[in-house]
N, C-alpha and C positions, 0 to 999 in steps of 0.2 A: 410729384409723377410717382404714379404706382410702380412699386418695384416688386411685386407679388410674382411668385415663380413656383411651377410645381413639376416633379419628376417622377415618373412612373416606369416600372419594368414594360418592356414592349408587351402590348396586348392589354394591358389593364388599363388604359384610357378609354372610359366607358362614355363618355358624355358623345352625345348625336349619334349614338348606336340603337336609339331606341326603335322597338319592333314596328313594324307598319301593320297595324291592325285596327279595324274601325270600332271604337267602342263608345257609349253613349256619354260617357263624361270626360271626353276628350283626352284620356290619358292622366290626367292631373292625380287622380285619386282612383284606388281601386275599391275604396270602402263603400262605394254605392253600388256595386255590382254583385249580382249574386252567384256565387260559384261554390267550388269545392266538393262536387259529387258527380256521379252519374245522372244524366237525364233520365225521366221515365222512359223514352223511346228504345234506351238502350236494354232494356230489362227482357226484350224477347229475343235476344241475339241467341244462336246456337251454334257454338264454336265447333261442335262433333259434326253436324250436319253439313258445314260449308267452311271450306278454308277460306272464301272470301269473308265471311260474317266472322270468321274466327280473327281475320286482322283488324277488322273494323273494331271488335273488342278489345284489341291488344292498342290501337293508337287512341280507345276511349279511355280506356286505364290509365295509359300513360299521360294522357290530358288532365284527368283528376289527380293523379299523382304530382305533376309537375305545377298545377293550382295550388295545393296543397304545400309544396316545397317553396313557390314564390312568395306564399302569404308569410311562412315561417323567415324568410331573407328581409321582406318588408318589414317585419316585426323588430328583427336584429338591428336594422337601420334606425327604426324609431327609438328604442332604447337606447342605443349608443349616442344619437345625437342628442336626445335629453340628458344624458349622463353629462355629457361635455359642456353643455350648456348650464347645467346644474353647476358645475365646477368654476364656472365663469360668471357665475350669476344673472344668467339670462331667463327668459322665459321658458319654463319646464312643463308648460300647461297643454301644449299642444299633441293632439292624437293621434296624428297621421305622420308616416316618414318625411313625406315632402315638406309639410309645415314646419316639424322639428328640426329637419337639416336645413329647412330655409332660413330659420331663426341665426343658426350657425353662421350659415353663408352669408348672412347681412352683417355679421360681426365681422368677418374676416374681410369683405368688402369695403368695410369701414375704414380699414387702416391702410396709410399709403404707403408706407415703409415696413410692410409685412413680406417676408420670404418664407415660403413653404416649399420642403422637399421631401416627397413622400414616396418611399419604394417599397414595393409588396411582391413577394417571390410568387411565380405562377402558382395556378391551383393545384393541389396536391389532394384530390378526392379520389375515394373508390366507391365503385356502385356494390350493390347488394346481388351477387351473383344468383342467390337463391331465387329471387325475385325475377331476374331473366329467364332462368332456367324453368321456373314453374309457367311462367308466360309463354313461352315458346313450346312447352310441352302441351299446351291446349290450344296452339293457334295454328302452325302451317308446317311444322317438321315432318319429314318423311319418315315412317318408322323403320324404315331400313336404311336410313342415313349413318354412314360412319362418321361420325363427327371429328375424330381423331383424325381421318385422311383427308377429309375435305373441306378443312379449316385453312383459309389463307388471310395474308394480313394481319394475324393475332395469334392467341394462341386458345389452347383448351383448359378451361378452370372447373373444377369438380368439387362440390362440397364433401368433405371427408370426414369421417371418424374412425379412420383404420391406419393403416401403413402407406406411404406416400412416396413415389420413385423420384420426385423433383423437389421443387420448392413450394414450401408450405407456408400460408401465410394466415396468421391468428390475429383476429382483431377481437380486444376485449378490454376493459378497463382494469388499469394496474395489474400485470401479470408478469412473470419473471421470463424474461427474453435473455437469449443467447445467441442473438444474430442482428438483424439491420432492423431498426425501429423507426417506423414513420408515424411522428407523432411526439410525446414527451418520455423521455428517459431519466429515471431518475436514479442516480448512483451514489453511494455514500462517500464513494473516493472521487477523487478529483479526475475527470477526464477530458480529452481532447473534445471541444465541442464546435460542430461546425453549422450550428443553427442559432437559436435564441437562448441564451444562458440566464438563468434565475437562481440565485444563490450567491455563490463565491467566484471572483474571477481573480486569478493572479497576474501578474505582470508579465509581458512589457507593455501591452496594450489593450484597451476595450474602448466600444464605441456603445453608448446607452445611457443608463442611470444608475448611480450609486449615491446611496443615501447618505454615506459619511464624506461624500466629495471625492476630488483628485488632487494630488499634492505634486502633478508636474505635468506640464504641456498640454495643458486643458484648453479647450475650446466649446464653448457651447452657452446654456442658461444656467445660473447658480442660483440655487435657493437659500445660500447662506452669504457668507463676506467672498468676495471675489478679492485676490490679490494679484493686480497686474493692470489690464484695462478693460474698461466697460465702454463699449461703442467707441474704441481707439482712445478712451480718455482714461490716464492712470487714476488708479482706485484701489483702496483698501478695504473698503466696505461693501454695501449691498450693490446689487447690479441689476436693473431692470431690463437689461438690453443682453448682447454679446459679450460675454466674459473671456477674456484670452489670458491664461496664466495660471492661477491655481484656485481652486473654491473648496470652502470647509464643510458644506453640506449640499445635499441633494442635487449634484452636479449631472445635468444632462447634455452630453455631447460626446466628444471625442477624449480619450487621455492616454497619456503614455507613462501609467504606473498601476500598480495593483490597487483594486478597490478592496478597501478592508472592512465595508459595511456590507450591507445588501443590495447584491447588483439584479437588475433587472431592465427587460425591454431592449436589451440588444446582444451584441456578438462580442464573443471574448477570444481575442486571439491568442492566449495561454490556455490554461487550464480551469475547467469549470466544475464546482462541486454543488451538487443540488439536483436540478433538471436541466435538460436540454431538449428544447423543440426542434424538431427537423422536420423541414418538408420533403426533402428528397430521401431520407433514409439514411441512417448512420450506425455504424456499430453501438452495440448497445450490450452492456454486461451487468445490467439492474433490472429494475422495472419499468416497463414499457405501458403507456397508457396510449394507446392505437393500434397500430398494426407491426406486428413483428414478424419479419421474413428471415425464414433460415432454409436452409438446404441439408433434409436429416438423411435422407438416402431411403431407408428401409425404416425409417424410425416413425413413431406414432405422430400422427397429424389430426389435430380437431379443430380443422379450418377449412382454408381454399388450397387444394391439391392443384399444384402447376403440372400434371402428370398423371400416372396410374395410381388409383388409390383402391385399396383392399375393400373398401366398405365405404361406397358411395351413399351421401346423403342426399344429393340433389343431381339431376340430369347433367352430364357433360355439356357445357355452354363453350360457344365460340366467342372470342372477343373480338374479332375481326371478321371476314366475309364467310359465310359458309354455302359452298357450291350447291348444296342439294337441298337448299330450302326453296318450297315453292315458289315463293315469291320475298323479296328483298323487303318491301313494307313491313312486312310482320317482324321480321329480324331487328330492324331498326327501331320500331315502337317498343320492342321489348327491352330493348338497350337502354332506351329514354325513360321507360318505365323504372328500370334499376337503378339508373343514374340518378332519379327523383329522390330515391331514398338513400343518397350518398352519405358519406360520412368525410368531412373536410379536417384534416389535421392542421392544426396552427400554423400559419405562414410564416416565413421571416420577413420581418416589417421593421423599416427603420425611419426616422423623421427628424429632419433638422429645420426647426422654426425659428428665424431671427424676427425680433421686434415685438414680441409678446410671450414673455416667460409664463404668464398663466396659462396660455393658449397653448405652449410646448408642453408644460407639465401635464396638462390635463390630456392631450393628444399622446403622451409617452405614457401615462397611467392606463389608457383605454387602446394602445394599441395592438392589442390581441383580438380584441372586438373589431376594431378596424379592420384589419386584416382578413378576418372571416368573412365578414360582410361583403368586403369587396370579392374575393375568390368565390363565396356562394354565389354572388351576383352573376358572376362571369361563365361559373360550371354552368349554370342553367338557362341562360339567355337565350343561347342558340339552339338548345333543345327545344323550347316553348315556339322558337322561330320556325322551326322545321314543321312541327306538327300543325302549327297554323298554315302554311300553304297547302293541306292537304284537302282535296274535296271530295263529294260523292263519285267524280268522275274517276278519282286516282284509285278507288277500291272497286268500282265496276268494271274498270280494265281489267281484274284479277278473277272476276267471276260474278255469279248473281249475288248480291248482298240482300234481297229482299225488301220489302217493304220496314222491316224491322231495322235494317241496316241502314237504309236512307233516312229514318226518322232519327237514328242513332247520331248521325254524322250532322244533321241539321240541329239538333238538341245540344250536342256538346259543342255547337260553335260558341254558346254564351260562355263555357267553360273555359275555353281557348281566350276567348276576350277577355276573360276576369283575369286568368294568368297573366295575359299579355300586358293588361293594365298594371298589374301587381309589380310585375319585373320591370318596368318602365319606370315606376317610383323609386324603385332601387337603383336602376342607372341613374336616374336625376338625383338620387341622393348620394351616390358616389363621386358625381361631380360637383354637387354642392359644399360636401364637405370641404373638398380643396380648393373651393373658391372659383371653380371655373364656370359657374353659372347663375344667374339669380333665382 
């Protein structure tokens, strides 16, 4: 009897959530569709002459940006599935994410006593606030609008290169951080790590992979000698199944002892020395590769200021609802455009696979890629669905969009269809990797 099981953090089970958009190839692959740019009909739009046309332009630009983002996510799934297929000695010649992940799915489904428990933390992605601000500046915001006073259900953020009165978020590769890091914090000294630890992990316990093995209370897969039981049978040698006891090399699972070698792909309940990947942000007193948030008061801020800035580099942007916008359509589309340029920090991912040691080792080695692919799929899936539901009537209700606006809406339908087909491939890939679909 098939004993396969999967577990996800709520909101990450993507199977069956494909977008309902008619595409010429039935949604099986996006490779035959032509997208990735503004159609010729959008070139005649004049955002300065008509707020309605400005809104159409914001929607069209968002569609193009999301199409590109969907293609990158699909490519991520292709590379990840082919990498795992290579580890398992399977076919790596497939050139689409659907086919490559299908090879992996067939391997998973062929095993009767395989269990997979995969947990991925919710998306931790930040949008490009400058993209949103520039979009709204040429769209439909009233020149006399007091963004600070009229922003509800969110906060006002501004690009800053001066002093900031409140929290400042700086995103850059590997820079000194004395605050909360969302991403990877690398420290020379051992620190408490609430995310994924890579480096060294002290006792009392950990869950992940230690190349040196585990000396006490181990449960999982063992790449060396297992001293205890293997699938319930006493053993002192190699174990291709579930090892309970101790493991002298490449231990992937849970352990109640210190990892004396290199630790990766898991959580350390004690002190971590090396790098700590955090999705929700944690105190960092080292080098942050991601977004560092600190509250400097009047200190210099070279990033996004969540308050008053003495030297603005972008117009103020409301992350919620701006009551004085001429229409909500433009604001929403500008947000979608900004989110298409999102940066996702590595999520916390754990996996427990029983019944296939090679599959477990490969998943563990590629946990970061699997987590990012899951979260990037989830981050843009709904955005594409929202854009796909808009028609010429949506924008005509705001004012005269003219012949150029009408032509743009019709022309961009192919871009939306391409983006929808592409993200559907990623949705399907996220399910096939877990063994949920054929």
